DSSP file (Angstrom, degrees, kcal/mol; ACC not computed):
  #  RESIDUE AA STRUCTURE BP1 BP2  ACC     N-H-->O    O-->H-N    N-H-->O    O-->H-N    TCO  KAPPA ALPHA  PHI   PSI    X-CA   Y-CA   Z-CA
    1    1 A X              0   0    0      0, 0.0    60,-0.1     0, 0.0    83,-0.1   0.000 360.0 360.0 360.0 124.0    0.0    0.0    0.0
    2    2 A X        +     0   0    0     58,-0.1     2,-0.3    68,-0.1    82,-0.1  -0.333 360.0 133.5 -61.3 136.6    1.6    3.3   -1.0
    3    3 A X        -     0   0    0     11,-0.1     2,-0.4    80,-0.1    80,-0.1  -0.969  55.9 -94.2-166.5 172.8    2.5    5.5    2.0
    4    4 A X        -     0   0    0     -2,-0.3     2,-0.4     9,-0.3     9,-0.1  -0.864  39.4-170.5 -98.8 136.1    5.2    7.7    3.5
    5    5 A X        -     0   0    0     -2,-0.4     2,-0.4     7,-0.1     5,-0.1  -0.990   9.9-175.6-130.7 136.1    7.5    6.0    6.0
    6    6 A X    >   -     0   0    0     -2,-0.4     3,-1.9     3,-0.3    -2,-0.0  -0.980  32.3-125.4-126.4 144.8   10.1    7.4    8.3
    7    7 A X  T 3  S+     0   0    0     -2,-0.4    -1,-0.1     1,-0.3     3,-0.0   0.791 109.3  52.9 -59.3 -29.0   12.4    5.4   10.5
    8    8 A X  T 3  S+     0   0    0      1,-0.2     2,-0.7    -3,-0.0    -1,-0.3   0.458  93.9  78.4 -88.5   1.5   11.4    7.3   13.7
    9    9 A X    <   -     0   0    0     -3,-1.9     2,-0.4     4,-0.0    -3,-0.3  -0.809  67.0-175.1-114.5  92.0    7.7    6.7   13.1
   10   10 A X  S    S+     0   0    0     -2,-0.7     2,-0.2     1,-0.2    14,-0.1  -0.995  72.6  30.6-132.7 126.3    6.7    3.2   14.2
   11   11 A X  S    S-     0   0    0     12,-0.7     2,-0.4    -2,-0.4    13,-0.2   0.594  94.9-149.6 -72.4 155.7    4.0    2.0   13.9
   12   12 A X  E     -A   23   0A   0     11,-2.0    11,-2.3    -2,-0.2     2,-0.2  -0.786  12.8-120.2 -99.3 140.8    3.5    4.2   10.7
   13   13 A X  E     -A   22   0A   0     -2,-0.4     2,-0.4     9,-0.2    -9,-0.3  -0.525  27.3-174.9 -80.5 140.4    0.0    5.3    9.9
   14   14 A X  E     -A   21   0A   0      7,-2.3     7,-3.1    -2,-0.2     2,-0.4  -0.995  20.7-131.3-131.2 138.3   -1.6    4.3    6.6
   15   15 A X  E     +A   20   0A   0     -2,-0.4     2,-0.4     5,-0.2     5,-0.2  -0.761  23.6 176.6 -90.8 134.2   -5.0    5.6    5.4
   16   16 A X  E >   -A   19   0A   0      3,-2.7     3,-1.9    -2,-0.4     2,-0.3  -0.867  68.9 -51.7-136.0  99.6   -7.5    3.1    4.1
   17   17 A X  T 3  S-     0   0    0     -2,-0.4    82,-0.6     1,-0.3    -1,-0.0  -0.554 118.6 -28.7  64.3-132.6  -10.7    4.8    3.2
   18   18 A X  T 3  S+     0   0    0     -2,-0.3     2,-0.3    80,-0.2    -1,-0.3   0.367 121.1  99.4 -93.5   3.8  -11.7    6.8    6.3
   19   19 A X  E <   -A   16   0A   0     -3,-1.9    -3,-2.7    79,-0.0     2,-0.6  -0.701  66.7-140.8 -93.7 143.0   -9.9    4.4    8.6
   20   20 A X  E     -A   15   0A   0     -2,-0.3     2,-0.5    -5,-0.2    -5,-0.2  -0.911  19.6-163.2 -99.5 121.4   -6.4    4.9   10.0
   21   21 A X  E     -A   14   0A   0     -7,-3.1    -7,-2.3    -2,-0.6     2,-0.6  -0.917   9.3-145.4-107.8 126.2   -4.5    1.7   10.0
   22   22 A X  E     -A   13   0A   0     -2,-0.5     2,-0.4    -9,-0.2    -9,-0.2  -0.823  18.1-165.3 -91.9 121.2   -1.4    1.4   12.1
   23   23 A X  E     -A   12   0A   0    -11,-2.3   -11,-2.0    -2,-0.6   -12,-0.7  -0.882   7.4-164.5-108.4 138.2    1.3   -0.8   10.5
   24   24 A X        -     0   0    0     -2,-0.4     2,-0.6   -13,-0.2   -14,-0.1  -0.986  23.7-125.5-119.8 126.2    4.2   -2.2   12.3
   25   25 A X        -     0   0    0     -2,-0.5     2,-0.7     2,-0.0     6,-0.1  -0.606  17.0-154.6 -75.2 117.8    7.1   -3.6   10.3
   26   26 A X    >   -     0   0    0     -2,-0.6     3,-2.9     1,-0.1    -1,-0.0  -0.849  11.7-143.7 -89.9 115.4    7.9   -7.1   11.3
   27   27 A X  T 3  S+     0   0    0     -2,-0.7    -1,-0.1     1,-0.3     4,-0.1   0.656  99.2  59.0 -58.5 -15.3   11.5   -7.6   10.3
   28   28 A X  T 3  S+     0   0    0      2,-0.1     2,-0.3    -3,-0.0    -1,-0.3   0.523  97.4  73.4 -89.4  -5.3   10.7  -11.2    9.3
   29   29 A X  S <  S-     0   0    0     -3,-2.9     2,-0.1     1,-0.1     0, 0.0  -0.800  93.2 -98.8-108.4 150.0    8.1  -10.1    6.7
   30   30 A X        -     0   0    0     -2,-0.3     2,-0.4    -5,-0.0    -4,-0.1  -0.390  33.8-173.1 -68.7 143.5    8.8   -8.5    3.4
   31   31 A X        -     0   0    0     -4,-0.1     2,-0.5    -2,-0.1    -6,-0.0  -0.978  12.2-153.0-135.2 119.7    8.6   -4.7    3.1
   32   32 A X        -     0   0    0     -2,-0.4     2,-0.5     2,-0.0    -2,-0.0  -0.818  10.2-168.5-106.1 131.3    9.0   -3.3   -0.4
   33   33 A X        -     0   0    0     -2,-0.5     2,-1.0     2,-0.0    -2,-0.0  -0.957  19.0-139.2-112.0 134.5   10.2    0.1   -1.3
   34   34 A X        -     0   0    0     -2,-0.5     2,-0.3    26,-0.0    -2,-0.0  -0.787  15.6-157.3 -96.2  97.1    9.8    1.2   -4.8
   35   35 A X        -     0   0    0     -2,-1.0     2,-0.7     1,-0.1    -2,-0.0  -0.580  16.9-129.8 -73.4 135.3   12.9    3.0   -6.0
   36   36 A X        -     0   0    0     -2,-0.3     2,-0.9     2,-0.0    -1,-0.1  -0.769  16.1-157.7 -88.4 116.9   12.2    5.3   -8.9
   37   37 A X    >>  -     0   0    0     -2,-0.7     4,-3.0     1,-0.1     3,-2.0  -0.841   2.2-159.1 -97.4 105.6   14.7    4.7  -11.7
   38   38 A X  T 34 S+     0   0    0     -2,-0.9    -1,-0.1     1,-0.3    -2,-0.0   0.670  89.6  59.3 -60.8 -19.2   14.7    7.9  -13.7
   39   39 A X  T 34 S+     0   0    0      1,-0.1    -1,-0.3    -3,-0.0     3,-0.1   0.711 122.9  21.3 -79.7 -20.6   16.1    6.1  -16.7
   40   40 A X  T <4 S+     0   0    0     -3,-2.0     2,-0.3     1,-0.1    -2,-0.2   0.573 123.0  46.2-121.3 -16.6   13.1    3.7  -16.8
   41   41 A X     <  +     0   0    0     -4,-3.0     2,-0.3     2,-0.0    -1,-0.1  -0.900  53.2 176.1-131.2 155.7   10.3    5.5  -15.0
   42   42 A X        -     0   0    0     66,-0.4     2,-0.5    -2,-0.3    65,-0.1  -0.984  33.8-113.0-155.1 151.2    8.7    8.9  -14.9
   43   43 A X        -     0   0    0     -2,-0.3     2,-0.3    63,-0.1    65,-0.2  -0.736  41.1-174.8 -81.0 128.2    5.8   10.7  -13.2
   44   44 A X  E     -B  107   0B   0     63,-2.4    63,-2.5    -2,-0.5     8,-0.1  -0.933  29.0 -98.5-127.6 150.8    3.2   11.6  -15.8
   45   45 A X  E     +B  106   0B   0     -2,-0.3     2,-0.3    61,-0.2    61,-0.2  -0.357  47.4 165.1 -66.0 141.6    0.0   13.6  -15.5
   46   46 A X  E     -B  105   0B   0     59,-2.6    59,-2.1    -2,-0.1     2,-0.3  -0.953  13.5-164.0-149.8 166.4   -3.2   11.7  -15.2
   47   47 A X  E >   +BC 104  50B   0      3,-0.7     3,-2.0    -2,-0.3    57,-0.2  -0.996  58.4  10.9-155.9 151.9   -6.8   12.4  -14.3
   48   48 A X  T 3  S-     0   0    0     55,-2.2    42,-0.3    -2,-0.3     3,-0.1   0.708 118.6 -64.3  56.2  29.0  -10.1   10.8  -13.3
   49   49 A X  T 3  S+     0   0    0     54,-0.3     2,-0.4     1,-0.2    -1,-0.3   0.526 100.8 130.9  79.5   4.5   -8.7    7.3  -12.7
   50   50 A X  B <   -C   47   0B   0     -3,-2.0    -3,-0.7    39,-0.1    -1,-0.2  -0.778  58.4-124.0 -95.2 132.9   -7.7    6.8  -16.3
   51   51 A X        -     0   0    0     -2,-0.4     3,-0.1    -5,-0.1     2,-0.1  -0.476  36.8-100.1 -69.0 143.5   -4.2    5.6  -17.2
   52   52 A X    >   -     0   0    0     -2,-0.1     3,-1.8     1,-0.1    -1,-0.1  -0.399  50.4 -93.6 -62.3 139.0   -2.3    7.9  -19.6
   53   53 A X  T 3  S+     0   0    0      1,-0.3    -1,-0.1    -2,-0.1     3,-0.1  -0.265 107.3  10.7 -57.3 135.6   -2.5    6.6  -23.1
   54   54 A X  T 3  S+     0   0    0      1,-0.2     2,-0.4    -3,-0.1    -1,-0.3   0.568 102.3 118.0  76.0  10.3    0.5    4.4  -24.1
   55   55 A X    <   -     0   0    0     -3,-1.8     2,-0.6   -11,-0.0    -1,-0.2  -0.857  54.6-146.8-112.4 145.5    1.9    4.2  -20.5
   56   56 A X        -     0   0    0     -2,-0.4     2,-0.1    -3,-0.1    -3,-0.0  -0.956  25.0-138.7-108.2 118.0    2.3    1.1  -18.3
   57   57 A X        -     0   0    0     -2,-0.6     2,-0.6     1,-0.1    -6,-0.0  -0.390  14.5-114.1 -80.3 152.8    1.8    2.0  -14.6
   58   58 A X        -     0   0    0     13,-0.2    13,-1.5    -2,-0.1    50,-0.2  -0.764  35.8-122.7 -87.4 119.9    3.9    0.7  -11.8
   59   59 A X  E     +D   70   0B   0     -2,-0.6    11,-0.3    11,-0.2     3,-0.1  -0.257  29.1 179.7 -63.5 147.7    1.8   -1.6   -9.5
   60   60 A X  E     -     0   0B   0      9,-2.8     2,-0.3     1,-0.5    10,-0.2   0.307  54.6 -70.4-130.2   4.2    1.5   -0.7   -5.8
   61   61 A X  E     -D   69   0B   0      8,-0.8     8,-3.1   -60,-0.1    -1,-0.5  -0.897  54.0 -77.5 135.7-165.8   -0.7   -3.4   -4.4
   62   62 A X  E     -D   68   0B   0     -2,-0.3     6,-0.2     6,-0.3     2,-0.1  -0.964  27.5-126.4-138.0 150.1   -4.3   -4.6   -4.5
   63   63 A X    >   -     0   0    0      4,-2.8     3,-2.0    -2,-0.3     6,-0.1  -0.247  48.9 -84.9 -84.0-178.9   -7.6   -3.6   -3.0
   64   64 A X  T 3  S+     0   0    0      1,-0.3    -1,-0.1     2,-0.1    -2,-0.0   0.727 130.4  52.3 -61.4 -22.3   -9.9   -6.0   -1.1
   65   65 A X  T 3  S-     0   0    0      2,-0.1    -1,-0.3     3,-0.0     3,-0.1   0.327 121.2-104.7 -97.3   7.5  -11.5   -7.2   -4.3
   66   66 A X  S <  S+     0   0    0     -3,-2.0     2,-0.2     1,-0.3    -2,-0.1   0.501  73.9 141.0  84.4   3.7   -8.1   -8.0   -6.0
   67   67 A X        -     0   0    0      1,-0.1    -4,-2.8    -5,-0.0    -1,-0.3  -0.589  55.4-105.8 -78.9 143.4   -8.1   -4.9   -8.2
   68   68 A X  E     -D   62   0B   0     -6,-0.2     2,-0.3    -2,-0.2    -6,-0.3  -0.352  23.2-150.8 -75.5 147.9   -4.7   -3.3   -8.6
   69   69 A X  E     -D   61   0B   0     -8,-3.1    -9,-2.8    17,-0.1    -8,-0.8  -0.805  13.6-158.3-101.8 153.0   -3.5   -0.1   -7.0
   70   70 A X  E     -DE  59  85B   0     15,-2.0    15,-2.1    -2,-0.3   -11,-0.2  -0.947  27.5 -93.3-130.6 154.9   -0.9    2.1   -8.7
   71   71 A X  E     + E   0  84B   0    -13,-1.5    37,-1.3    -2,-0.3     2,-0.3  -0.412  50.7 167.8 -67.3 138.8    1.5    4.7   -7.3
   72   72 A X  E     -FE 107  83B   0     11,-1.6    11,-3.0    35,-0.2     2,-0.4  -0.976  23.1-159.3-146.4 157.7    0.3    8.3   -7.5
   73   73 A X  E     -FE 106  82B   0     33,-2.1    33,-2.7    -2,-0.3     2,-0.4  -0.993  10.0-167.4-135.1 142.0    1.1   11.7   -6.1
   74   74 A X  E     - E   0  81B   0      7,-1.9     7,-2.7    -2,-0.4     2,-0.6  -0.970  25.7-115.9-128.4 146.4   -1.2   14.7   -5.9
   75   75 A X  E     + E   0  80B   0     -2,-0.4     2,-0.5    29,-0.3     5,-0.2  -0.710  34.5 176.3 -83.7 120.2   -0.4   18.3   -5.2
   76   76 A X  E >  S- E   0  79B   0      3,-3.0     3,-1.8    -2,-0.6    -2,-0.0  -0.975  72.9 -22.1-128.0 117.0   -1.9   19.5   -1.9
   77   77 A X  T 3  S-     0   0    0     -2,-0.5    -1,-0.1     1,-0.3     3,-0.1   0.868 128.5 -50.6  51.1  40.8   -1.0   23.1   -0.8
   78   78 A X  T 3  S+     0   0    0      1,-0.2     2,-0.4     0, 0.0    -1,-0.3   0.515 118.3 109.5  79.9   5.8    2.1   23.0   -3.0
   79   79 A X  E <   -E   76   0B   0     -3,-1.8    -3,-3.0    -5,-0.0     2,-0.5  -0.944  69.0-127.1-117.1 133.9    3.3   19.7   -1.6
   80   80 A X  E     -E   75   0B   0     -2,-0.4     2,-0.5    -5,-0.2    -5,-0.2  -0.689  29.2-163.6 -78.1 124.0    3.4   16.4   -3.5
   81   81 A X  E     -E   74   0B   0     -7,-2.7    -7,-1.9    -2,-0.5     2,-0.1  -0.931  17.4-121.9-114.6 128.7    1.6   13.8   -1.3
   82   82 A X  E     +E   73   0B   0     -2,-0.5    12,-0.6    -9,-0.2    -9,-0.2  -0.393  48.5 138.4 -68.6 141.3    2.0   10.1   -2.0
   83   83 A X  E     -EG  72  93B   0    -11,-3.0   -11,-1.6    10,-0.2     2,-0.3  -0.773  42.0 -99.2-157.0-156.3   -1.1    8.1   -2.7
   84   84 A X  E     -EG  71  92B   0      8,-2.0     8,-3.2    -2,-0.2     2,-0.4  -0.970  16.9-157.7-142.2 154.0   -2.7    5.4   -4.8
   85   85 A X  E     +EG  70  91B   0    -15,-2.1   -15,-2.0    -2,-0.3     6,-0.2  -0.995  35.3 117.8-134.3 141.3   -4.9    5.3   -7.8
   86   86 A X  S    S-     0   0    0      4,-0.6     3,-0.4    -2,-0.4   -17,-0.1  -0.337  83.0 -16.6-159.7-113.4   -7.1    2.4   -9.0
   87   87 A X  S    S+     0   0    0      1,-0.2   -18,-0.1    -2,-0.1   -37,-0.0  -0.005 103.3  97.7-101.1  28.9  -10.9    2.2   -9.4
   88   88 A X  S    S-     0   0    0      2,-0.4    -1,-0.2   -39,-0.0     3,-0.1   0.508  94.1-113.3 -97.7  -5.5  -11.7    5.3   -7.4
   89   89 A X  S    S+     0   0    0     -3,-0.4     2,-0.3     1,-0.2   -41,-0.2   0.608  91.2  11.9  80.7  11.9  -12.0    7.9  -10.2
   90   90 A X  S    S-     0   0    0    -42,-0.3    -4,-0.6   -41,-0.1     2,-0.4  -0.966 102.4 -53.9 171.9-172.7   -8.9    9.7   -9.0
   91   91 A X  E     -GH  85 102B   0     11,-2.7    11,-2.9    -2,-0.3     2,-0.6  -0.760  43.1-141.3 -92.3 132.7   -5.9    9.5   -6.7
   92   92 A X  E     +GH  84 101B   0     -8,-3.2    -8,-2.0    -2,-0.4     2,-0.3  -0.841  30.6 168.4 -93.6 120.9   -6.6    8.7   -3.0
   93   93 A X  E     -GH  83 100B   0      7,-2.7     7,-3.2    -2,-0.6     2,-0.3  -0.957  38.9-103.0-132.3 150.3   -4.2   10.7   -0.8
   94   94 A X  E     + H   0  99B   0    -12,-0.6     2,-0.3    -2,-0.3     5,-0.2  -0.563  46.9 162.1 -74.5 133.9   -4.2   11.3    3.0
   95   95 A X  E >   - H   0  98B   0      3,-3.2     3,-1.7    -2,-0.3    -2,-0.0  -0.918  63.5 -14.5-154.6 124.3   -5.5   14.7    4.0
   96   96 A X  T 3  S-     0   0    0     -2,-0.3     3,-0.1     1,-0.3    -2,-0.0   0.860 127.4 -50.0  51.8  42.6   -6.7   15.9    7.4
   97   97 A X  T 3  S+     0   0    0      1,-0.2     2,-0.3   -78,-0.0    -1,-0.3   0.534 124.2  82.8  80.0   5.8   -7.0   12.5    8.8
   98   98 A X  E <  S-H   95   0B   0     -3,-1.7    -3,-3.2    -5,-0.1     2,-0.7  -0.879  83.7-104.1-134.7 167.7   -9.0   11.1    5.9
   99   99 A X  E     -H   94   0B   0    -82,-0.6     2,-0.3    -2,-0.3    -5,-0.2  -0.855  40.7-166.2 -94.6 117.9   -8.5    9.7    2.5
  100  100 A X  E     -H   93   0B   0     -7,-3.2    -7,-2.7    -2,-0.7     2,-0.6  -0.794  15.8-131.3-106.6 147.2   -9.4   12.3   -0.1
  101  101 A X  E     -H   92   0B   0     -2,-0.3     2,-0.5    -9,-0.2    -9,-0.2  -0.866  18.7-164.4 -98.8 124.9   -9.8   11.7   -3.9
  102  102 A X  E     -H   91   0B   0    -11,-2.9   -11,-2.7    -2,-0.6   -54,-0.1  -0.935  11.5-155.1-108.6 128.9   -8.0   14.1   -6.2
  103  103 A X  S    S+     0   0    0     -2,-0.5   -55,-2.2   -13,-0.2     2,-0.4   0.790  82.5  48.4 -75.7 -27.7   -9.1   14.2   -9.8
  104  104 A X  E    S+B   47   0B   0    -57,-0.2   -29,-0.3   -56,-0.1     2,-0.3  -0.953  74.2 123.4-117.7 134.7   -5.8   15.5  -11.1
  105  105 A X  E     -B   46   0B   0    -59,-2.1   -59,-2.6    -2,-0.4     2,-0.4  -0.893  53.2 -95.3-166.4-176.6   -2.5   13.8  -10.1
  106  106 A X  E     -BF  45  73B   0    -33,-2.7   -33,-2.1    -2,-0.3     2,-0.3  -0.940  28.3-156.7-120.9 147.6    0.6   12.1  -11.4
  107  107 A X  E      BF  44  72B   0    -63,-2.5   -63,-2.4    -2,-0.4   -35,-0.2  -0.879 360.0 360.0-120.8 155.5    1.2    8.4  -11.8
  108  108 A X              0   0    0    -37,-1.3   -66,-0.4    -2,-0.3   -36,-0.1   0.387 360.0 360.0 -96.0 360.0    4.4    6.4  -11.9
């Protein structure tokens, strides 16, 4: 699930709908970080949950029904905030303790 993680914040909070889920990294379980390789990947503009034509999105996980999530960032008050995009009609990003849908965003 896309989120921001810092070493000093354990457990780290992740937004799932309007619920706040506390995740604790178990060192015996896999934890994947998606390094962005500028030679092979780029952030591109997208909107309304539609993938940009001719682009292959980087998977970021799956929802409860097995549909894929993809990495997204949305601009909020001048700051790029990590989120996810899938079947929501936009990018879901954490804002003010809830998951907000942004119609315009970038995808990886």
